[in-house]
LOKE-869926 format. One record per residue: z, y, x of N, C-alpha, C in turn; residue number from 1. Coordinates in steps of 0.2 Angstrom, whole numbers. Atoms other than C-alpha are relative to their C-alpha. Last residue first. Layout:
<lumvos>
<lumvo n_zz="Z" n_yy="Y" n_xx="X" ca_zz="Z" ca_yy="Y" ca_xx="X" c_zz="Z" c_yy="Y" c_xx="X" resi="NUM"/>
...
</lumvos>
This chain:
<lumvos>
<lumvo n_zz="-5" n_yy="5" n_xx="1" ca_zz="559" ca_yy="329" ca_xx="430" c_zz="6" c_yy="-1" c_xx="3" resi="159"/>
<lumvo n_zz="-3" n_yy="7" n_xx="-5" ca_zz="549" ca_yy="344" ca_xx="440" c_zz="5" c_yy="-3" c_xx="-4" resi="158"/>
<lumvo n_zz="-10" n_yy="0" n_xx="-1" ca_zz="545" ca_yy="361" ca_xx="429" c_zz="-2" c_yy="-8" c_xx="4" resi="157"/>
<lumvo n_zz="-2" n_yy="8" n_xx="3" ca_zz="527" ca_yy="368" ca_xx="433" c_zz="8" c_yy="-1" c_xx="0" resi="156"/>
<lumvo n_zz="-4" n_yy="4" n_xx="-4" ca_zz="531" ca_yy="389" ca_xx="434" c_zz="-3" c_yy="-10" c_xx="-3" resi="155"/>
<lumvo n_zz="-6" n_yy="4" n_xx="2" ca_zz="521" ca_yy="397" ca_xx="418" c_zz="-2" c_yy="-6" c_xx="8" resi="154"/>
<lumvo n_zz="-4" n_yy="6" n_xx="-1" ca_zz="508" ca_yy="407" ca_xx="424" c_zz="3" c_yy="-3" c_xx="-2" resi="153"/>
<lumvo n_zz="-1" n_yy="4" n_xx="7" ca_zz="504" ca_yy="422" ca_xx="418" c_zz="0" c_yy="-7" c_xx="1" resi="152"/>
<lumvo n_zz="-4" n_yy="-4" n_xx="7" ca_zz="508" ca_yy="429" ca_xx="431" c_zz="3" c_yy="0" c_xx="-2" resi="151"/>
<lumvo n_zz="-6" n_yy="0" n_xx="-1" ca_zz="499" ca_yy="419" ca_xx="444" c_zz="5" c_yy="0" c_xx="-8" resi="150"/>
<lumvo n_zz="2" n_yy="4" n_xx="1" ca_zz="483" ca_yy="425" ca_xx="435" c_zz="8" c_yy="-3" c_xx="2" resi="149"/>
<lumvo n_zz="-2" n_yy="-2" n_xx="6" ca_zz="490" ca_yy="443" ca_xx="440" c_zz="-2" c_yy="-7" c_xx="-4" resi="148"/>
<lumvo n_zz="-9" n_yy="-4" n_xx="1" ca_zz="491" ca_yy="438" ca_xx="457" c_zz="2" c_yy="1" c_xx="-7" resi="147"/>
<lumvo n_zz="2" n_yy="3" n_xx="0" ca_zz="471" ca_yy="431" ca_xx="456" c_zz="8" c_yy="0" c_xx="0" resi="146"/>
<lumvo n_zz="2" n_yy="3" n_xx="6" ca_zz="467" ca_yy="447" ca_xx="448" c_zz="4" c_yy="-7" c_xx="3" resi="145"/>
<lumvo n_zz="-4" n_yy="-3" n_xx="7" ca_zz="475" ca_yy="458" ca_xx="459" c_zz="-4" c_yy="-6" c_xx="-6" resi="144"/>
<lumvo n_zz="-6" n_yy="2" n_xx="-1" ca_zz="467" ca_yy="446" ca_xx="475" c_zz="3" c_yy="2" c_xx="-5" resi="143"/>
<lumvo n_zz="-2" n_yy="4" n_xx="3" ca_zz="452" ca_yy="451" ca_xx="465" c_zz="2" c_yy="-5" c_xx="2" resi="142"/>
<lumvo n_zz="-1" n_yy="3" n_xx="9" ca_zz="453" ca_yy="468" ca_xx="467" c_zz="0" c_yy="-6" c_xx="-2" resi="141"/>
<lumvo n_zz="-6" n_yy="1" n_xx="3" ca_zz="456" ca_yy="465" ca_xx="487" c_zz="3" c_yy="2" c_xx="-8" resi="140"/>
<lumvo n_zz="-2" n_yy="5" n_xx="-2" ca_zz="441" ca_yy="457" ca_xx="491" c_zz="9" c_yy="2" c_xx="-3" resi="139"/>
<lumvo n_zz="4" n_yy="4" n_xx="2" ca_zz="432" ca_yy="474" ca_xx="486" c_zz="3" c_yy="-5" c_xx="0" resi="138"/>
<lumvo n_zz="0" n_yy="-2" n_xx="9" ca_zz="444" ca_yy="486" ca_xx="492" c_zz="-2" c_yy="-6" c_xx="-3" resi="137"/>
<lumvo n_zz="-8" n_yy="-3" n_xx="2" ca_zz="445" ca_yy="478" ca_xx="509" c_zz="4" c_yy="3" c_xx="-7" resi="136"/>
<lumvo n_zz="-2" n_yy="6" n_xx="-1" ca_zz="425" ca_yy="476" ca_xx="512" c_zz="7" c_yy="-3" c_xx="-5" resi="135"/>
<lumvo n_zz="0" n_yy="0" n_xx="5" ca_zz="427" ca_yy="494" ca_xx="509" c_zz="-1" c_yy="-7" c_xx="-2" resi="134"/>
<lumvo n_zz="-3" n_yy="-5" n_xx="3" ca_zz="436" ca_yy="498" ca_xx="524" c_zz="-2" c_yy="-3" c_xx="-10" resi="133"/>
<lumvo n_zz="-7" n_yy="8" n_xx="1" ca_zz="426" ca_yy="483" ca_xx="532" c_zz="8" c_yy="2" c_xx="-6" resi="132"/>
<lumvo n_zz="-5" n_yy="0" n_xx="-4" ca_zz="412" ca_yy="497" ca_xx="528" c_zz="5" c_yy="-8" c_xx="1" resi="131"/>
<lumvo n_zz="-6" n_yy="-2" n_xx="3" ca_zz="397" ca_yy="488" ca_xx="517" c_zz="7" c_yy="0" c_xx="5" resi="130"/>
<lumvo n_zz="-2" n_yy="-6" n_xx="4" ca_zz="381" ca_yy="490" ca_xx="519" c_zz="8" c_yy="1" c_xx="-2" resi="129"/>
<lumvo n_zz="5" n_yy="-1" n_xx="6" ca_zz="375" ca_yy="470" ca_xx="520" c_zz="3" c_yy="8" c_xx="-1" resi="128"/>
<lumvo n_zz="4" n_yy="6" n_xx="1" ca_zz="390" ca_yy="470" ca_xx="535" c_zz="-3" c_yy="2" c_xx="-5" resi="127"/>
<lumvo n_zz="2" n_yy="2" n_xx="9" ca_zz="397" ca_yy="484" ca_xx="542" c_zz="-2" c_yy="-6" c_xx="-2" resi="126"/>
<lumvo n_zz="3" n_yy="8" n_xx="2" ca_zz="407" ca_yy="488" ca_xx="557" c_zz="1" c_yy="0" c_xx="-5" resi="125"/>
<lumvo n_zz="-1" n_yy="6" n_xx="-6" ca_zz="416" ca_yy="503" ca_xx="566" c_zz="-5" c_yy="-3" c_xx="-2" resi="124"/>
<lumvo n_zz="3" n_yy="7" n_xx="-2" ca_zz="411" ca_yy="517" ca_xx="550" c_zz="-2" c_yy="-3" c_xx="6" resi="123"/>
<lumvo n_zz="6" n_yy="1" n_xx="-4" ca_zz="416" ca_yy="536" ca_xx="556" c_zz="-1" c_yy="-8" c_xx="-4" resi="122"/>
<lumvo n_zz="7" n_yy="-1" n_xx="1" ca_zz="425" ca_yy="546" ca_xx="544" c_zz="-4" c_yy="-5" c_xx="1" resi="121"/>
<lumvo n_zz="2" n_yy="8" n_xx="5" ca_zz="443" ca_yy="535" ca_xx="548" c_zz="-7" c_yy="5" c_xx="-2" resi="120"/>
<lumvo n_zz="1" n_yy="-2" n_xx="9" ca_zz="442" ca_yy="544" ca_xx="564" c_zz="-1" c_yy="-3" c_xx="-5" resi="119"/>
<lumvo n_zz="6" n_yy="2" n_xx="3" ca_zz="447" ca_yy="533" ca_xx="582" c_zz="1" c_yy="5" c_xx="-8" resi="118"/>
<lumvo n_zz="11" n_yy="1" n_xx="3" ca_zz="450" ca_yy="545" ca_xx="595" c_zz="-1" c_yy="-3" c_xx="-2" resi="117"/>
<lumvo n_zz="-1" n_yy="4" n_xx="-4" ca_zz="470" ca_yy="553" ca_xx="591" c_zz="-9" c_yy="-3" c_xx="-2" resi="116"/>
<lumvo n_zz="2" n_yy="5" n_xx="4" ca_zz="470" ca_yy="570" ca_xx="591" c_zz="-2" c_yy="-7" c_xx="1" resi="115"/>
<lumvo n_zz="-8" n_yy="5" n_xx="6" ca_zz="481" ca_yy="577" ca_xx="602" c_zz="-5" c_yy="-2" c_xx="-6" resi="114"/>
<lumvo n_zz="-3" n_yy="8" n_xx="-5" ca_zz="466" ca_yy="581" ca_xx="616" c_zz="4" c_yy="1" c_xx="-3" resi="113"/>
<lumvo n_zz="5" n_yy="7" n_xx="-6" ca_zz="453" ca_yy="588" ca_xx="604" c_zz="4" c_yy="-5" c_xx="1" resi="112"/>
<lumvo n_zz="1" n_yy="5" n_xx="7" ca_zz="468" ca_yy="599" ca_xx="594" c_zz="-4" c_yy="-8" c_xx="4" resi="111"/>
<lumvo n_zz="-6" n_yy="3" n_xx="0" ca_zz="473" ca_yy="606" ca_xx="613" c_zz="1" c_yy="-5" c_xx="-8" resi="110"/>
<lumvo n_zz="2" n_yy="5" n_xx="-5" ca_zz="452" ca_yy="612" ca_xx="616" c_zz="7" c_yy="-5" c_xx="1" resi="109"/>
<lumvo n_zz="5" n_yy="7" n_xx="-2" ca_zz="454" ca_yy="619" ca_xx="599" c_zz="-1" c_yy="-7" c_xx="3" resi="108"/>
<lumvo n_zz="-3" n_yy="8" n_xx="5" ca_zz="469" ca_yy="627" ca_xx="602" c_zz="-5" c_yy="-5" c_xx="-3" resi="107"/>
<lumvo n_zz="-7" n_yy="3" n_xx="-1" ca_zz="463" ca_yy="636" ca_xx="617" c_zz="2" c_yy="-6" c_xx="-5" resi="106"/>
<lumvo n_zz="2" n_yy="7" n_xx="-2" ca_zz="448" ca_yy="638" ca_xx="609" c_zz="3" c_yy="-2" c_xx="5" resi="105"/>
<lumvo n_zz="-1" n_yy="-4" n_xx="-6" ca_zz="456" ca_yy="650" ca_xx="596" c_zz="-3" c_yy="-7" c_xx="5" resi="104"/>
<lumvo n_zz="-1" n_yy="2" n_xx="-8" ca_zz="452" ca_yy="643" ca_xx="580" c_zz="2" c_yy="3" c_xx="6" resi="103"/>
<lumvo n_zz="-5" n_yy="-4" n_xx="0" ca_zz="445" ca_yy="654" ca_xx="563" c_zz="7" c_yy="-2" c_xx="8" resi="102"/>
<lumvo n_zz="3" n_yy="-10" n_xx="0" ca_zz="430" ca_yy="643" ca_xx="559" c_zz="9" c_yy="3" c_xx="2" resi="101"/>
<lumvo n_zz="-3" n_yy="-4" n_xx="-4" ca_zz="433" ca_yy="625" ca_xx="564" c_zz="2" c_yy="7" c_xx="1" resi="100"/>
<lumvo n_zz="1" n_yy="-6" n_xx="-1" ca_zz="428" ca_yy="615" ca_xx="548" c_zz="5" c_yy="2" c_xx="8" resi="99"/>
<lumvo n_zz="3" n_yy="-7" n_xx="5" ca_zz="432" ca_yy="597" ca_xx="548" c_zz="-5" c_yy="9" c_xx="2" resi="98"/>
<lumvo n_zz="2" n_yy="-7" n_xx="-3" ca_zz="432" ca_yy="581" ca_xx="558" c_zz="-2" c_yy="3" c_xx="-6" resi="97"/>
<lumvo n_zz="7" n_yy="-5" n_xx="3" ca_zz="442" ca_yy="568" ca_xx="551" c_zz="0" c_yy="5" c_xx="4" resi="96"/>
<lumvo n_zz="4" n_yy="8" n_xx="-1" ca_zz="459" ca_yy="557" ca_xx="556" c_zz="-9" c_yy="3" c_xx="0" resi="95"/>
<lumvo n_zz="1" n_yy="6" n_xx="-8" ca_zz="472" ca_yy="568" ca_xx="557" c_zz="-5" c_yy="-1" c_xx="2" resi="94"/>
<lumvo n_zz="2" n_yy="-4" n_xx="-7" ca_zz="464" ca_yy="582" ca_xx="543" c_zz="4" c_yy="-5" c_xx="5" resi="93"/>
<lumvo n_zz="-9" n_yy="-5" n_xx="-2" ca_zz="469" ca_yy="567" ca_xx="530" c_zz="-6" c_yy="1" c_xx="5" resi="92"/>
<lumvo n_zz="-7" n_yy="7" n_xx="-2" ca_zz="452" ca_yy="559" ca_xx="523" c_zz="6" c_yy="5" c_xx="2" resi="91"/>
<lumvo n_zz="-6" n_yy="1" n_xx="-7" ca_zz="441" ca_yy="573" ca_xx="512" c_zz="5" c_yy="-4" c_xx="0" resi="90"/>
<lumvo n_zz="-8" n_yy="-8" n_xx="1" ca_zz="428" ca_yy="571" ca_xx="497" c_zz="1" c_yy="-3" c_xx="11" resi="89"/>
<lumvo n_zz="-2" n_yy="-3" n_xx="8" ca_zz="414" ca_yy="561" ca_xx="494" c_zz="4" c_yy="4" c_xx="0" resi="88"/>
<lumvo n_zz="1" n_yy="-4" n_xx="2" ca_zz="408" ca_yy="557" ca_xx="515" c_zz="1" c_yy="5" c_xx="-6" resi="87"/>
<lumvo n_zz="8" n_yy="-3" n_xx="4" ca_zz="402" ca_yy="542" ca_xx="514" c_zz="1" c_yy="6" c_xx="-1" resi="86"/>
<lumvo n_zz="6" n_yy="2" n_xx="-5" ca_zz="417" ca_yy="537" ca_xx="526" c_zz="-4" c_yy="2" c_xx="-3" resi="85"/>
<lumvo n_zz="2" n_yy="-4" n_xx="-4" ca_zz="427" ca_yy="549" ca_xx="517" c_zz="-6" c_yy="-4" c_xx="5" resi="84"/>
<lumvo n_zz="2" n_yy="-6" n_xx="-2" ca_zz="425" ca_yy="538" ca_xx="503" c_zz="-1" c_yy="6" c_xx="2" resi="83"/>
<lumvo n_zz="9" n_yy="-1" n_xx="0" ca_zz="425" ca_yy="521" ca_xx="510" c_zz="-2" c_yy="9" c_xx="-5" resi="82"/>
<lumvo n_zz="2" n_yy="0" n_xx="-7" ca_zz="442" ca_yy="526" ca_xx="515" c_zz="-6" c_yy="1" c_xx="0" resi="81"/>
<lumvo n_zz="0" n_yy="-7" n_xx="-2" ca_zz="448" ca_yy="530" ca_xx="496" c_zz="-1" c_yy="-1" c_xx="7" resi="80"/>
<lumvo n_zz="4" n_yy="-6" n_xx="7" ca_zz="441" ca_yy="514" ca_xx="490" c_zz="0" c_yy="9" c_xx="-1" resi="79"/>
<lumvo n_zz="6" n_yy="1" n_xx="-6" ca_zz="453" ca_yy="505" ca_xx="507" c_zz="-7" c_yy="4" c_xx="-6" resi="78"/>
<lumvo n_zz="1" n_yy="-1" n_xx="-8" ca_zz="467" ca_yy="512" ca_xx="500" c_zz="-6" c_yy="1" c_xx="2" resi="77"/>
<lumvo n_zz="2" n_yy="-5" n_xx="2" ca_zz="465" ca_yy="507" ca_xx="482" c_zz="0" c_yy="5" c_xx="6" resi="76"/>
<lumvo n_zz="6" n_yy="-3" n_xx="2" ca_zz="461" ca_yy="492" ca_xx="487" c_zz="-1" c_yy="4" c_xx="-1" resi="75"/>
<lumvo n_zz="5" n_yy="0" n_xx="-2" ca_zz="476" ca_yy="492" ca_xx="495" c_zz="-7" c_yy="-2" c_xx="3" resi="74"/>
<lumvo n_zz="-3" n_yy="-4" n_xx="-1" ca_zz="488" ca_yy="497" ca_xx="481" c_zz="-5" c_yy="0" c_xx="5" resi="73"/>
<lumvo n_zz="4" n_yy="-6" n_xx="6" ca_zz="479" ca_yy="485" ca_xx="471" c_zz="3" c_yy="7" c_xx="6" resi="72"/>
<lumvo n_zz="7" n_yy="-2" n_xx="4" ca_zz="484" ca_yy="473" ca_xx="480" c_zz="-3" c_yy="2" c_xx="-2" resi="71"/>
<lumvo n_zz="2" n_yy="1" n_xx="-7" ca_zz="502" ca_yy="475" ca_xx="485" c_zz="-9" c_yy="3" c_xx="-1" resi="70"/>
<lumvo n_zz="-2" n_yy="-6" n_xx="-6" ca_zz="504" ca_yy="476" ca_xx="467" c_zz="-2" c_yy="5" c_xx="5" resi="69"/>
<lumvo n_zz="6" n_yy="-6" n_xx="1" ca_zz="498" ca_yy="462" ca_xx="464" c_zz="0" c_yy="10" c_xx="-2" resi="68"/>
<lumvo n_zz="4" n_yy="2" n_xx="-4" ca_zz="513" ca_yy="454" ca_xx="473" c_zz="-10" c_yy="5" c_xx="-1" resi="67"/>
<lumvo n_zz="-2" n_yy="-4" n_xx="-3" ca_zz="524" ca_yy="463" ca_xx="463" c_zz="-6" c_yy="0" c_xx="5" resi="66"/>
<lumvo n_zz="5" n_yy="-7" n_xx="3" ca_zz="514" ca_yy="455" ca_xx="450" c_zz="2" c_yy="5" c_xx="7" resi="65"/>
<lumvo n_zz="8" n_yy="0" n_xx="1" ca_zz="518" ca_yy="440" ca_xx="458" c_zz="-3" c_yy="6" c_xx="-2" resi="64"/>
<lumvo n_zz="5" n_yy="-1" n_xx="-7" ca_zz="534" ca_yy="443" ca_xx="464" c_zz="-5" c_yy="2" c_xx="-4" resi="63"/>
<lumvo n_zz="-4" n_yy="-4" n_xx="-5" ca_zz="544" ca_yy="446" ca_xx="446" c_zz="-7" c_yy="1" c_xx="5" resi="62"/>
<lumvo n_zz="7" n_yy="-4" n_xx="2" ca_zz="532" ca_yy="435" ca_xx="436" c_zz="3" c_yy="5" c_xx="5" resi="61"/>
<lumvo n_zz="3" n_yy="-7" n_xx="2" ca_zz="548" ca_yy="422" ca_xx="439" c_zz="-6" c_yy="5" c_xx="-1" resi="60"/>
<lumvo n_zz="3" n_yy="0" n_xx="8" ca_zz="554" ca_yy="408" ca_xx="446" c_zz="0" c_yy="6" c_xx="-3" resi="59"/>
<lumvo n_zz="-6" n_yy="-4" n_xx="8" ca_zz="561" ca_yy="411" ca_xx="465" c_zz="-4" c_yy="-2" c_xx="-5" resi="58"/>
<lumvo n_zz="-8" n_yy="4" n_xx="2" ca_zz="555" ca_yy="399" ca_xx="481" c_zz="3" c_yy="4" c_xx="-6" resi="57"/>
<lumvo n_zz="-2" n_yy="7" n_xx="-4" ca_zz="536" ca_yy="402" ca_xx="483" c_zz="8" c_yy="-3" c_xx="-2" resi="56"/>
<lumvo n_zz="4" n_yy="5" n_xx="4" ca_zz="537" ca_yy="418" ca_xx="474" c_zz="-1" c_yy="-7" c_xx="1" resi="55"/>
<lumvo n_zz="-6" n_yy="0" n_xx="5" ca_zz="546" ca_yy="422" ca_xx="489" c_zz="-2" c_yy="-2" c_xx="-4" resi="54"/>
<lumvo n_zz="-6" n_yy="7" n_xx="-3" ca_zz="532" ca_yy="415" ca_xx="502" c_zz="4" c_yy="2" c_xx="-5" resi="53"/>
<lumvo n_zz="1" n_yy="7" n_xx="4" ca_zz="521" ca_yy="425" ca_xx="489" c_zz="2" c_yy="-3" c_xx="3" resi="52"/>
<lumvo n_zz="-3" n_yy="3" n_xx="9" ca_zz="529" ca_yy="442" ca_xx="489" c_zz="-1" c_yy="-5" c_xx="-2" resi="51"/>
<lumvo n_zz="-7" n_yy="1" n_xx="3" ca_zz="529" ca_yy="442" ca_xx="509" c_zz="5" c_yy="-2" c_xx="-10" resi="50"/>
<lumvo n_zz="-3" n_yy="8" n_xx="-3" ca_zz="511" ca_yy="439" ca_xx="509" c_zz="7" c_yy="-2" c_xx="0" resi="49"/>
<lumvo n_zz="5" n_yy="5" n_xx="4" ca_zz="508" ca_yy="452" ca_xx="497" c_zz="2" c_yy="-6" c_xx="7" resi="48"/>
<lumvo n_zz="-5" n_yy="0" n_xx="6" ca_zz="521" ca_yy="465" ca_xx="508" c_zz="-5" c_yy="-6" c_xx="-8" resi="47"/>
<lumvo n_zz="-7" n_yy="2" n_xx="-3" ca_zz="510" ca_yy="463" ca_xx="524" c_zz="6" c_yy="-2" c_xx="-6" resi="46"/>
<lumvo n_zz="1" n_yy="9" n_xx="2" ca_zz="495" ca_yy="465" ca_xx="513" c_zz="4" c_yy="-4" c_xx="2" resi="45"/>
<lumvo n_zz="4" n_yy="3" n_xx="4" ca_zz="500" ca_yy="482" ca_xx="507" c_zz="2" c_yy="-7" c_xx="2" resi="44"/>
<lumvo n_zz="-7" n_yy="0" n_xx="1" ca_zz="506" ca_yy="485" ca_xx="527" c_zz="1" c_yy="-3" c_xx="-9" resi="43"/>
<lumvo n_zz="-2" n_yy="7" n_xx="0" ca_zz="487" ca_yy="481" ca_xx="530" c_zz="9" c_yy="1" c_xx="-1" resi="42"/>
<lumvo n_zz="-1" n_yy="3" n_xx="2" ca_zz="478" ca_yy="497" ca_xx="523" c_zz="4" c_yy="-6" c_xx="3" resi="41"/>
<lumvo n_zz="-3" n_yy="2" n_xx="8" ca_zz="487" ca_yy="509" ca_xx="530" c_zz="1" c_yy="-6" c_xx="-6" resi="40"/>
<lumvo n_zz="-7" n_yy="3" n_xx="-3" ca_zz="483" ca_yy="504" ca_xx="549" c_zz="1" c_yy="2" c_xx="-7" resi="39"/>
<lumvo n_zz="-1" n_yy="7" n_xx="-1" ca_zz="465" ca_yy="506" ca_xx="543" c_zz="4" c_yy="-2" c_xx="1" resi="38"/>
<lumvo n_zz="2" n_yy="2" n_xx="3" ca_zz="469" ca_yy="525" ca_xx="537" c_zz="0" c_yy="-8" c_xx="-1" resi="37"/>
<lumvo n_zz="-9" n_yy="-3" n_xx="4" ca_zz="476" ca_yy="531" ca_xx="553" c_zz="-1" c_yy="-9" c_xx="-7" resi="36"/>
<lumvo n_zz="-4" n_yy="-10" n_xx="1" ca_zz="461" ca_yy="524" ca_xx="563" c_zz="6" c_yy="-3" c_xx="-5" resi="35"/>
<lumvo n_zz="1" n_yy="0" n_xx="5" ca_zz="459" ca_yy="504" ca_xx="571" c_zz="2" c_yy="7" c_xx="-1" resi="34"/>
<lumvo n_zz="-8" n_yy="-4" n_xx="0" ca_zz="454" ca_yy="501" ca_xx="587" c_zz="-1" c_yy="3" c_xx="-6" resi="33"/>
<lumvo n_zz="-1" n_yy="-8" n_xx="6" ca_zz="439" ca_yy="491" ca_xx="585" c_zz="7" c_yy="2" c_xx="1" resi="32"/>
<lumvo n_zz="0" n_yy="-6" n_xx="-4" ca_zz="437" ca_yy="479" ca_xx="603" c_zz="3" c_yy="5" c_xx="-5" resi="31"/>
<lumvo n_zz="4" n_yy="-3" n_xx="0" ca_zz="433" ca_yy="461" ca_xx="597" c_zz="1" c_yy="9" c_xx="-2" resi="30"/>
<lumvo n_zz="5" n_yy="5" n_xx="-3" ca_zz="448" ca_yy="451" ca_xx="600" c_zz="-7" c_yy="1" c_xx="-1" resi="29"/>
<lumvo n_zz="-1" n_yy="3" n_xx="-9" ca_zz="460" ca_yy="463" ca_xx="599" c_zz="-3" c_yy="-6" c_xx="3" resi="28"/>
<lumvo n_zz="-5" n_yy="-5" n_xx="-4" ca_zz="456" ca_yy="476" ca_xx="584" c_zz="3" c_yy="-3" c_xx="8" resi="27"/>
<lumvo n_zz="6" n_yy="-7" n_xx="-3" ca_zz="441" ca_yy="467" ca_xx="576" c_zz="6" c_yy="2" c_xx="2" resi="26"/>
<lumvo n_zz="5" n_yy="-2" n_xx="-7" ca_zz="454" ca_yy="451" ca_xx="577" c_zz="-5" c_yy="4" c_xx="0" resi="25"/>
<lumvo n_zz="-2" n_yy="0" n_xx="-8" ca_zz="470" ca_yy="461" ca_xx="570" c_zz="-4" c_yy="-4" c_xx="7" resi="24"/>
<lumvo n_zz="-3" n_yy="-7" n_xx="-2" ca_zz="459" ca_yy="465" ca_xx="553" c_zz="4" c_yy="1" c_xx="10" resi="23"/>
<lumvo n_zz="5" n_yy="-1" n_xx="-2" ca_zz="455" ca_yy="448" ca_xx="552" c_zz="-2" c_yy="7" c_xx="2" resi="22"/>
<lumvo n_zz="0" n_yy="5" n_xx="-5" ca_zz="475" ca_yy="441" ca_xx="551" c_zz="-8" c_yy="4" c_xx="3" resi="21"/>
<lumvo n_zz="-5" n_yy="-4" n_xx="-3" ca_zz="475" ca_yy="455" ca_xx="537" c_zz="1" c_yy="-3" c_xx="7" resi="20"/>
<lumvo n_zz="2" n_yy="-11" n_xx="-3" ca_zz="464" ca_yy="452" ca_xx="528" c_zz="1" c_yy="2" c_xx="6" resi="19"/>
<lumvo n_zz="8" n_yy="4" n_xx="-3" ca_zz="466" ca_yy="429" ca_xx="530" c_zz="0" c_yy="10" c_xx="2" resi="18"/>
<lumvo n_zz="-3" n_yy="2" n_xx="-4" ca_zz="487" ca_yy="435" ca_xx="524" c_zz="-10" c_yy="-2" c_xx="6" resi="17"/>
<lumvo n_zz="-3" n_yy="-5" n_xx="-4" ca_zz="481" ca_yy="445" ca_xx="511" c_zz="0" c_yy="-2" c_xx="8" resi="16"/>
<lumvo n_zz="1" n_yy="-5" n_xx="0" ca_zz="473" ca_yy="430" ca_xx="505" c_zz="-2" c_yy="5" c_xx="2" resi="15"/>
<lumvo n_zz="2" n_yy="5" n_xx="-6" ca_zz="485" ca_yy="415" ca_xx="510" c_zz="-8" c_yy="6" c_xx="-1" resi="14"/>
<lumvo n_zz="-7" n_yy="-3" n_xx="-8" ca_zz="498" ca_yy="427" ca_xx="500" c_zz="-6" c_yy="-2" c_xx="4" resi="13"/>
<lumvo n_zz="-3" n_yy="-9" n_xx="-1" ca_zz="485" ca_yy="428" ca_xx="485" c_zz="2" c_yy="-1" c_xx="6" resi="12"/>
<lumvo n_zz="8" n_yy="-4" n_xx="0" ca_zz="476" ca_yy="408" ca_xx="485" c_zz="2" c_yy="8" c_xx="0" resi="11"/>
<lumvo n_zz="4" n_yy="2" n_xx="-6" ca_zz="495" ca_yy="404" ca_xx="488" c_zz="-5" c_yy="1" c_xx="3" resi="10"/>
<lumvo n_zz="-6" n_yy="-6" n_xx="-6" ca_zz="502" ca_yy="412" ca_xx="474" c_zz="-2" c_yy="-3" c_xx="7" resi="9"/>
<lumvo n_zz="4" n_yy="-9" n_xx="5" ca_zz="486" ca_yy="405" ca_xx="460" c_zz="5" c_yy="0" c_xx="9" resi="8"/>
<lumvo n_zz="9" n_yy="-1" n_xx="-1" ca_zz="490" ca_yy="385" ca_xx="469" c_zz="-3" c_yy="7" c_xx="1" resi="7"/>
<lumvo n_zz="2" n_yy="1" n_xx="-7" ca_zz="509" ca_yy="388" ca_xx="467" c_zz="-7" c_yy="0" c_xx="3" resi="6"/>
<lumvo n_zz="-4" n_yy="-8" n_xx="-3" ca_zz="506" ca_yy="395" ca_xx="448" c_zz="0" c_yy="-1" c_xx="9" resi="5"/>
<lumvo n_zz="-7" n_yy="-1" n_xx="3" ca_zz="495" ca_yy="379" ca_xx="443" c_zz="4" c_yy="8" c_xx="6" resi="4"/>
<lumvo n_zz="-4" n_yy="1" n_xx="-6" ca_zz="477" ca_yy="380" ca_xx="440" c_zz="8" c_yy="1" c_xx="-1" resi="3"/>
<lumvo n_zz="-7" n_yy="2" n_xx="-3" ca_zz="467" ca_yy="377" ca_xx="425" c_zz="1" c_yy="1" c_xx="5" resi="2"/>
<lumvo n_zz="0" n_yy="4" n_xx="-6" ca_zz="446" ca_yy="380" ca_xx="421" c_zz="10" c_yy="2" c_xx="1" resi="1"/>
</lumvos>
């Protein structure tokens, strides 16, 4: 199967845009506030969309490779977040729960009151047993492949 570079770039950047818009829809239409790690996953998608816009305007393989790196970054963050949700490893202490030994009641109360309301180690939504972070990781891996395909595809020359 052959595809032209422009179609591949539009597909990859459009995929990141769709995932980003989906995250905003869950937040603003679905009422699911994002945790800190959810927000971290959004930034590489924004970078991939920007790389896509620039790659449509400028020749070369660098911008599609930047798009691939951005998609890989958000996929990696999504995988890390999935591990935190499933208890495979500890997440950032600012958005997960942990042991409270050695803390005075006053310090504990201050930590609770200062803590964000959304925890990274709890799944807010899932489909087919996978959380949003898991879906982001998997779908973004697919976007990495499309970006790499775009980087390997020469631009069509017009006469």
